[in-house]
Each structure stands twice: as C-alpha cells, then as structure tokens.
Biopython code that builds the backbone (N, CA, C, O; Angstrom):
import numpy as np
from Bio.PDB.StructureBuilder import StructureBuilder

atoms = [
    (1, "UNK", "N", (26.712, -11.499, 13.358)),
    (1, "UNK", "CA", (25.501, -12.120, 12.856)),
    (1, "UNK", "C", (24.267, -11.524, 13.541)),
    (1, "UNK", "O", (23.261, -11.249, 12.888)),
    (2, "UNK", "N", (24.350, -11.331, 14.841)),
    (2, "UNK", "CA", (23.218, -10.771, 15.579)),
    (2, "UNK", "C", (22.919, -9.353, 15.111)),
    (2, "UNK", "O", (21.754, -8.973, 14.991)),
    (3, "UNK", "N", (23.949, -8.575, 14.847)),
    (3, "UNK", "CA", (23.756, -7.198, 14.385)),
    (3, "UNK", "C", (23.048, -7.194, 13.035)),
    (3, "UNK", "O", (22.154, -6.381, 12.801)),
    (4, "UNK", "N", (23.449, -8.103, 12.147)),
    (4, "UNK", "CA", (22.806, -8.202, 10.840)),
    (4, "UNK", "C", (21.333, -8.555, 10.989)),
    (4, "UNK", "O", (20.483, -7.975, 10.314)),
    (5, "UNK", "N", (21.031, -9.493, 11.863)),
    (5, "UNK", "CA", (19.643, -9.902, 12.098)),
    (5, "UNK", "C", (18.843, -8.735, 12.672)),
    (5, "UNK", "O", (17.704, -8.507, 12.264)),
    (6, "UNK", "N", (19.416, -8.013, 13.592)),
    (6, "UNK", "CA", (18.737, -6.851, 14.183)),
    (6, "UNK", "C", (18.481, -5.792, 13.126)),
    (6, "UNK", "O", (17.397, -5.210, 13.079)),
    (7, "UNK", "N", (19.474, -5.535, 12.273)),
    (7, "UNK", "CA", (19.310, -4.541, 11.206)),
    (7, "UNK", "C", (18.213, -4.954, 10.224)),
    (7, "UNK", "O", (17.392, -4.129, 9.821)),
    (8, "UNK", "N", (18.203, -6.224, 9.844)),
    (8, "UNK", "CA", (17.170, -6.720, 8.927)),
    (8, "UNK", "C", (15.791, -6.612, 9.561)),
    (8, "UNK", "O", (14.827, -6.230, 8.897)),
    (9, "UNK", "N", (15.696, -6.943, 10.826)),
    (9, "UNK", "CA", (14.431, -6.844, 11.533)),
    (9, "UNK", "C", (13.958, -5.393, 11.604)),
    (9, "UNK", "O", (12.772, -5.106, 11.439)),
    (10, "UNK", "N", (14.880, -4.503, 11.846)),
    (10, "UNK", "CA", (14.563, -3.077, 11.907)),
    (10, "UNK", "C", (14.072, -2.574, 10.553)),
    (10, "UNK", "O", (13.118, -1.801, 10.480)),
    (11, "UNK", "N", (14.728, -3.016, 9.485)),
    (11, "UNK", "CA", (14.312, -2.621, 8.134)),
    (11, "UNK", "C", (12.916, -3.158, 7.821)),
    (11, "UNK", "O", (12.097, -2.451, 7.233)),
    (12, "UNK", "N", (12.646, -4.386, 8.206)),
    (12, "UNK", "CA", (11.338, -4.991, 7.967)),
    (12, "UNK", "C", (10.250, -4.250, 8.743)),
    (12, "UNK", "O", (9.157, -4.028, 8.222)),
    (13, "UNK", "N", (10.542, -3.874, 9.969)),
    (13, "UNK", "CA", (9.574, -3.120, 10.770)),
    (13, "UNK", "C", (9.299, -1.756, 10.162)),
    (13, "UNK", "O", (8.153, -1.307, 10.135)),
    (14, "UNK", "N", (10.336, -1.095, 9.676)),
    (14, "UNK", "CA", (10.175, 0.223, 9.061)),
    (14, "UNK", "C", (9.342, 0.115, 7.788)),
    (14, "UNK", "O", (8.473, 0.951, 7.540)),
    (15, "UNK", "N", (9.604, -0.909, 6.983)),
    (15, "UNK", "CA", (8.822, -1.127, 5.766)),
    (15, "UNK", "C", (7.360, -1.372, 6.108)),
    (15, "UNK", "O", (6.467, -0.833, 5.453)),
    (16, "UNK", "N", (7.116, -2.174, 7.122)),
    (16, "UNK", "CA", (5.741, -2.451, 7.560)),
    (16, "UNK", "C", (5.051, -1.171, 8.004)),
    (16, "UNK", "O", (3.897, -0.937, 7.644)),
    (17, "UNK", "N", (5.737, -0.340, 8.778)),
    (17, "UNK", "CA", (5.175, 0.938, 9.215)),
    (17, "UNK", "C", (4.850, 1.830, 8.022)),
    (17, "UNK", "O", (3.800, 2.472, 7.994)),
    (18, "UNK", "N", (5.743, 1.874, 7.041)),
    (18, "UNK", "CA", (5.516, 2.700, 5.857)),
    (18, "UNK", "C", (4.294, 2.214, 5.079)),
    (18, "UNK", "O", (3.498, 3.019, 4.597)),
    (19, "UNK", "N", (4.152, 0.905, 4.962)),
    (19, "UNK", "CA", (2.998, 0.349, 4.258)),
    (19, "UNK", "C", (1.707, 0.666, 5.008)),
    (19, "UNK", "O", (0.709, 1.045, 4.395)),
    (20, "UNK", "N", (1.723, 0.512, 6.319)),
    (20, "UNK", "CA", (0.533, 0.830, 7.114)),
    (20, "UNK", "C", (0.175, 2.310, 7.016)),
    (20, "UNK", "O", (-1.003, 2.660, 6.945)),
    (21, "UNK", "N", (1.176, 3.175, 7.011)),
    (21, "UNK", "CA", (0.926, 4.615, 6.836)),
    (21, "UNK", "C", (0.279, 4.894, 5.488)),
    (21, "UNK", "O", (-0.662, 5.682, 5.400)),
    (22, "UNK", "N", (0.780, 4.251, 4.435)),
    (22, "UNK", "CA", (0.235, 4.440, 3.097)),
    (22, "UNK", "C", (-1.192, 3.919, 2.998)),
    (22, "UNK", "O", (-2.042, 4.556, 2.376)),
    (23, "UNK", "N", (-1.462, 2.779, 3.600)),
    (23, "UNK", "CA", (-2.825, 2.231, 3.607)),
    (23, "UNK", "C", (-3.774, 3.186, 4.321)),
    (23, "UNK", "O", (-4.872, 3.456, 3.834)),
    (24, "UNK", "N", (-3.359, 3.690, 5.458)),
    (24, "UNK", "CA", (-4.201, 4.624, 6.224)),
    (24, "UNK", "C", (-4.470, 5.889, 5.436)),
    (24, "UNK", "O", (-5.605, 6.363, 5.392)),
    (25, "UNK", "N", (-3.436, 6.443, 4.808)),
    (25, "UNK", "CA", (-3.596, 7.665, 4.012)),
    (25, "UNK", "C", (-4.556, 7.430, 2.851)),
    (25, "UNK", "O", (-5.470, 8.222, 2.625)),
    (26, "UNK", "N", (-4.348, 6.346, 2.121)),
    (26, "UNK", "CA", (-5.216, 6.037, 0.977)),
    (26, "UNK", "C", (-6.660, 5.813, 1.410)),
    (26, "UNK", "O", (-7.593, 6.286, 0.762)),
    (27, "UNK", "N", (-6.833, 5.088, 2.507)),
    (27, "UNK", "CA", (-8.181, 4.798, 2.984)),
    (27, "UNK", "C", (-8.937, 6.093, 3.288)),
    (27, "UNK", "O", (-10.082, 6.257, 2.868)),
    (28, "UNK", "N", (-8.303, 7.003, 4.011)),
    (28, "UNK", "CA", (-9.005, 8.229, 4.378)),
    (28, "UNK", "C", (-9.121, 9.206, 3.217)),
    (28, "UNK", "O", (-10.078, 9.979, 3.177)),
    (29, "UNK", "N", (-8.199, 9.204, 2.286)),
    (29, "UNK", "CA", (-8.365, 9.998, 1.065)),
    (29, "UNK", "C", (-9.583, 9.499, 0.290)),
    (29, "UNK", "O", (-10.369, 10.290, -0.231)),
    (30, "UNK", "N", (-9.725, 8.187, 0.224)),
    (30, "UNK", "CA", (-10.868, 7.580, -0.467)),
    (30, "UNK", "C", (-12.173, 7.934, 0.234)),
    (30, "UNK", "O", (-13.157, 8.286, -0.416)),
    (31, "UNK", "N", (-12.178, 7.841, 1.552)),
    (31, "UNK", "CA", (-13.391, 8.183, 2.311)),
    (31, "UNK", "C", (-13.762, 9.654, 2.123)),
    (31, "UNK", "O", (-14.936, 9.985, 1.953)),
    (32, "UNK", "N", (-12.750, 10.544, 2.156)),
    (32, "UNK", "CA", (-13.030, 11.971, 1.947)),
    (32, "UNK", "C", (-13.656, 12.205, 0.580)),
    (32, "UNK", "O", (-14.584, 13.004, 0.448)),
    (33, "UNK", "N", (-13.155, 11.514, -0.431)),
    (33, "UNK", "CA", (-13.692, 11.640, -1.777)),
    (33, "UNK", "C", (-15.143, 11.156, -1.833)),
    (33, "UNK", "O", (-15.978, 11.768, -2.500)),
    (34, "UNK", "N", (-15.437, 10.076, -1.143)),
    (34, "UNK", "CA", (-16.815, 9.583, -1.101)),
    (34, "UNK", "C", (-17.742, 10.580, -0.418)),
    (34, "UNK", "O", (-18.840, 10.845, -0.908)),
    (35, "UNK", "N", (-17.312, 11.126, 0.694)),
    (35, "UNK", "CA", (-18.133, 12.098, 1.422)),
    (35, "UNK", "C", (-18.325, 13.360, 0.590)),
    (35, "UNK", "O", (-19.428, 13.903, 0.515)),
    (36, "UNK", "N", (-17.245, 13.820, -0.033)),
    (36, "UNK", "CA", (-17.326, 15.006, -0.884)),
    (36, "UNK", "C", (-18.332, 14.784, -2.011)),
    (36, "UNK", "O", (-19.098, 15.688, -2.344)),
    (37, "UNK", "N", (-18.337, 13.590, -2.598)),
    (37, "UNK", "CA", (-19.256, 13.313, -3.698)),
    (37, "UNK", "C", (-20.708, 13.270, -3.231)),
    (37, "UNK", "O", (-21.620, 13.579, -3.998)),
    (38, "UNK", "N", (-20.924, 12.885, -1.972)),
    (38, "UNK", "CA", (-22.286, 12.903, -1.424)),
    (38, "UNK", "C", (-22.747, 14.316, -1.107)),
    (38, "UNK", "O", (-23.899, 14.668, -1.358)),
    (39, "UNK", "N", (-21.854, 15.122, -0.558)),
    (39, "UNK", "CA", (-22.212, 16.487, -0.170)),
    (39, "UNK", "C", (-22.287, 17.435, -1.355)),
    (39, "UNK", "O", (-23.107, 18.353, -1.374)),
    (40, "UNK", "N", (-21.431, 17.209, -2.343)),
    (40, "UNK", "CA", (-21.401, 18.047, -3.552)),
    (40, "UNK", "C", (-21.257, 17.133, -4.770)),
    (40, "UNK", "O", (-20.167, 17.006, -5.327)),
    (41, "UNK", "N", (-22.344, 16.505, -5.176)),
    (41, "UNK", "CA", (-22.244, 15.573, -6.300)),
    (41, "UNK", "C", (-21.749, 16.267, -7.563)),
    (41, "UNK", "O", (-22.105, 17.416, -7.826)),
    (42, "UNK", "N", (-20.936, 15.575, -8.336)),
    (42, "UNK", "CA", (-20.452, 16.165, -9.588)),
    (42, "UNK", "C", (-21.631, 16.432, -10.526)),
    (42, "UNK", "O", (-22.572, 15.643, -10.598)),
    (43, "UNK", "N", (-21.564, 17.543, -11.234)),
    (43, "UNK", "CA", (-22.694, 17.923, -12.083)),
    (43, "UNK", "C", (-22.549, 17.427, -13.517)),
    (43, "UNK", "O", (-23.548, 17.122, -14.168)),
    (44, "UNK", "N", (-21.343, 17.345, -14.007)),
    (44, "UNK", "CA", (-21.163, 16.923, -15.394)),
    (44, "UNK", "C", (-20.794, 15.442, -15.458)),
    (44, "UNK", "O", (-20.304, 14.866, -14.486)),
    (45, "UNK", "N", (-21.035, 14.851, -16.604)),
    (45, "UNK", "CA", (-20.692, 13.456, -16.814)),
    (45, "UNK", "C", (-19.190, 13.248, -16.683)),
    (45, "UNK", "O", (-18.746, 12.255, -16.106)),
    (46, "UNK", "N", (-18.410, 14.177, -17.214)),
    (46, "UNK", "CA", (-16.948, 14.079, -17.127)),
    (46, "UNK", "C", (-16.501, 14.059, -15.672)),
    (46, "UNK", "O", (-15.653, 13.248, -15.299)),
    (47, "UNK", "N", (-17.055, 14.935, -14.849)),
    (47, "UNK", "CA", (-16.690, 14.982, -13.432)),
    (47, "UNK", "C", (-17.099, 13.703, -12.699)),
    (47, "UNK", "O", (-16.378, 13.226, -11.823)),
    (48, "UNK", "N", (-18.262, 13.149, -13.063)),
    (48, "UNK", "CA", (-18.706, 11.898, -12.451)),
    (48, "UNK", "C", (-17.753, 10.758, -12.809)),
    (48, "UNK", "O", (-17.396, 9.942, -11.960)),
    (49, "UNK", "N", (-17.351, 10.717, -14.071)),
    (49, "UNK", "CA", (-16.424, 9.670, -14.509)),
    (49, "UNK", "C", (-15.073, 9.835, -13.831)),
    (49, "UNK", "O", (-14.475, 8.857, -13.384)),
    (50, "UNK", "N", (-14.588, 11.080, -13.752)),
    (50, "UNK", "CA", (-13.309, 11.341, -13.077)),
    (50, "UNK", "C", (-13.358, 10.892, -11.621)),
    (50, "UNK", "O", (-12.418, 10.271, -11.125)),
    (51, "UNK", "N", (-14.442, 11.202, -10.949)),
    (51, "UNK", "CA", (-14.610, 10.811, -9.553)),
    (51, "UNK", "C", (-14.603, 9.288, -9.414)),
    (51, "UNK", "O", (-13.919, 8.744, -8.547)),
    (52, "UNK", "N", (-15.353, 8.612, -10.258)),
    (52, "UNK", "CA", (-15.423, 7.155, -10.190)),
    (52, "UNK", "C", (-14.062, 6.529, -10.471)),
    (52, "UNK", "O", (-13.675, 5.566, -9.810)),
    (53, "UNK", "N", (-13.341, 7.062, -11.436)),
    (53, "UNK", "CA", (-12.006, 6.540, -11.737)),
    (53, "UNK", "C", (-11.041, 6.752, -10.580)),
    (53, "UNK", "O", (-10.223, 5.879, -10.289)),
    (54, "UNK", "N", (-11.127, 7.899, -9.920)),
    (54, "UNK", "CA", (-10.276, 8.160, -8.758)),
    (54, "UNK", "C", (-10.587, 7.178, -7.636)),
    (54, "UNK", "O", (-9.677, 6.658, -6.991)),
    (55, "UNK", "N", (-11.870, 6.926, -7.406)),
    (55, "UNK", "CA", (-12.257, 5.957, -6.370)),
    (55, "UNK", "C", (-11.761, 4.559, -6.724)),
    (55, "UNK", "O", (-11.263, 3.841, -5.857)),
    (56, "UNK", "N", (-11.891, 4.166, -7.988)),
    (56, "UNK", "CA", (-11.420, 2.849, -8.411)),
    (56, "UNK", "C", (-9.902, 2.730, -8.293)),
    (56, "UNK", "O", (-9.380, 1.680, -7.919)),
    (57, "UNK", "N", (-9.201, 3.818, -8.615)),
    (57, "UNK", "CA", (-7.739, 3.809, -8.489)),
    (57, "UNK", "C", (-7.317, 3.634, -7.030)),
    (57, "UNK", "O", (-6.418, 2.848, -6.731)),
    (58, "UNK", "N", (-7.963, 4.361, -6.133)),
    (58, "UNK", "CA", (-7.638, 4.240, -4.715)),
    (58, "UNK", "C", (-7.965, 2.841, -4.195)),
    (58, "UNK", "O", (-7.214, 2.274, -3.401)),
    (59, "UNK", "N", (-9.085, 2.294, -4.645)),
    (59, "UNK", "CA", (-9.464, 0.943, -4.243)),
    (59, "UNK", "C", (-8.431, -0.069, -4.735)),
    (59, "UNK", "O", (-8.042, -0.977, -4.000)),
    (60, "UNK", "N", (-7.993, 0.092, -5.978)),
    (60, "UNK", "CA", (-6.982, -0.814, -6.535)),
    (60, "UNK", "C", (-5.671, -0.715, -5.762)),
    (60, "UNK", "O", (-5.027, -1.731, -5.500)),
    (61, "UNK", "N", (-5.279, 0.489, -5.400)),
    (61, "UNK", "CA", (-4.049, 0.659, -4.615)),
    (61, "UNK", "C", (-4.183, 0.014, -3.242)),
    (61, "UNK", "O", (-3.254, -0.640, -2.767)),
    (62, "UNK", "N", (-5.333, 0.195, -2.605)),
    (62, "UNK", "CA", (-5.560, -0.438, -1.304)),
    (62, "UNK", "C", (-5.542, -1.958, -1.436)),
    (62, "UNK", "O", (-4.990, -2.652, -0.581)),
    (63, "UNK", "N", (-6.141, -2.471, -2.497)),
    (63, "UNK", "CA", (-6.111, -3.915, -2.722)),
    (63, "UNK", "C", (-4.690, -4.415, -2.940)),
    (63, "UNK", "O", (-4.318, -5.477, -2.440)),
    (64, "UNK", "N", (-3.899, -3.656, -3.683)),
    (64, "UNK", "CA", (-2.508, -4.058, -3.926)),
    (64, "UNK", "C", (-1.723, -4.132, -2.621)),
    (64, "UNK", "O", (-0.888, -5.018, -2.436)),
    (65, "UNK", "N", (-1.997, -3.201, -1.728)),
    (65, "UNK", "CA", (-1.268, -3.158, -0.463)),
    (65, "UNK", "C", (-1.796, -4.161, 0.568)),
    (65, "UNK", "O", (-1.096, -4.505, 1.520)),
    (66, "UNK", "N", (-3.033, -4.629, 0.373)),
    (66, "UNK", "CA", (-3.636, -5.533, 1.358)),
    (66, "UNK", "C", (-3.876, -6.934, 0.799)),
    (66, "UNK", "O", (-4.539, -7.751, 1.438)),
    (67, "UNK", "N", (-3.350, -7.212, -0.373)),
    (67, "UNK", "CA", (-3.550, -8.527, -0.962)),
    (67, "UNK", "C", (-5.007, -8.822, -1.294)),
    (67, "UNK", "O", (-5.447, -9.970, -1.225)),
    (68, "UNK", "N", (-5.754, -7.778, -1.656)),
    (68, "UNK", "CA", (-7.155, -7.944, -2.031)),
    (68, "UNK", "C", (-8.127, -7.923, -0.873)),
    (68, "UNK", "O", (-9.337, -8.019, -1.077)),
    (69, "UNK", "N", (-7.620, -7.799, 0.332)),
    (69, "UNK", "CA", (-8.492, -7.842, 1.513)),
    (69, "UNK", "C", (-9.394, -6.620, 1.624)),
    (69, "UNK", "O", (-10.482, -6.702, 2.194)),
    (70, "UNK", "N", (-8.953, -5.493, 1.085)),
    (70, "UNK", "CA", (-9.782, -4.292, 1.192)),
    (70, "UNK", "C", (-11.119, -4.501, 0.478)),
    (70, "UNK", "O", (-12.179, -4.317, 1.077)),
    (71, "UNK", "N", (-11.070, -4.881, -0.792)),
    (71, "UNK", "CA", (-12.299, -5.099, -1.543)),
    (71, "UNK", "C", (-13.129, -6.217, -0.947)),
    (71, "UNK", "O", (-14.357, -6.140, -0.912)),
    (72, "UNK", "N", (-12.459, -7.253, -0.479)),
    (72, "UNK", "CA", (-13.180, -8.373, 0.132)),
    (72, "UNK", "C", (-13.951, -7.908, 1.370)),
    (72, "UNK", "O", (-15.033, -8.419, 1.660)),
    (73, "UNK", "N", (-13.399, -6.954, 2.085)),
    (73, "UNK", "CA", (-14.029, -6.497, 3.327)),
    (73, "UNK", "C", (-15.200, -5.543, 3.077)),
    (73, "UNK", "O", (-16.056, -5.378, 3.945)),
    (74, "UNK", "N", (-15.245, -4.911, 1.895)),
    (74, "UNK", "CA", (-16.330, -3.975, 1.629)),
    (74, "UNK", "C", (-17.399, -4.581, 0.732)),
    (74, "UNK", "O", (-18.391, -3.923, 0.420)),
    (75, "UNK", "N", (-17.208, -5.821, 0.316)),
    (75, "UNK", "CA", (-18.202, -6.487, -0.554)),
    (75, "UNK", "C", (-19.364, -7.030, 0.238)),
    (75, "UNK", "O", (-20.282, -7.615, -0.337)),
]
sb = StructureBuilder()
sb.init_structure("model")
sb.init_model(0)
sb.init_chain("A")
sb.init_seg("    ")
for serial, (resi, resn, name, xyz) in enumerate(atoms, 1):
    if name == "N":
        sb.init_residue(resn, " ", resi, " ")
    sb.init_atom(name, np.array(xyz, "f"), 0.0, 1.0, " ", f" {name:<3s}", serial, name[0])
structure = sb.get_structure()
C-alpha cells in the first residue's frame, strides 16, 4: 500500500512539474511575441490579425492551465 501511495505521489509531482514547465514556456513565448511586435510591428492587416490570434491562443492556453488566473492577473 505504501509503495502504491509513493508511486501515485511521484506521478502527481511529475505531472505538476510538466504543467509548470508548459506554463513557463507558453508565458515566455507569449512575451517574446509581444516584444517582437513592438520592435517590428506587422505591416499588413493579415500579419496583424495573425499576431493577435497567436497572442489570444497563448493567453487561452495559459488560462486553461491556470484556471483563468493568468488573465485575471493581467487585467
């Protein structure tokens, strides 16, 4: 029984680490995209829309992983 509990705990910790890694990666990918758009703004309407959609997608993914806390923290 103890071994099963230890294994489950280990799996839960690994899942938590994976989620935190994904949140960190998404957050900094999103920040890089924001900085890139400031330094080299898109010139065409299509590029502007693509950029905005990418930012919204990353925000939605961060919200999904944080239970909506990401958007709440930047509002």
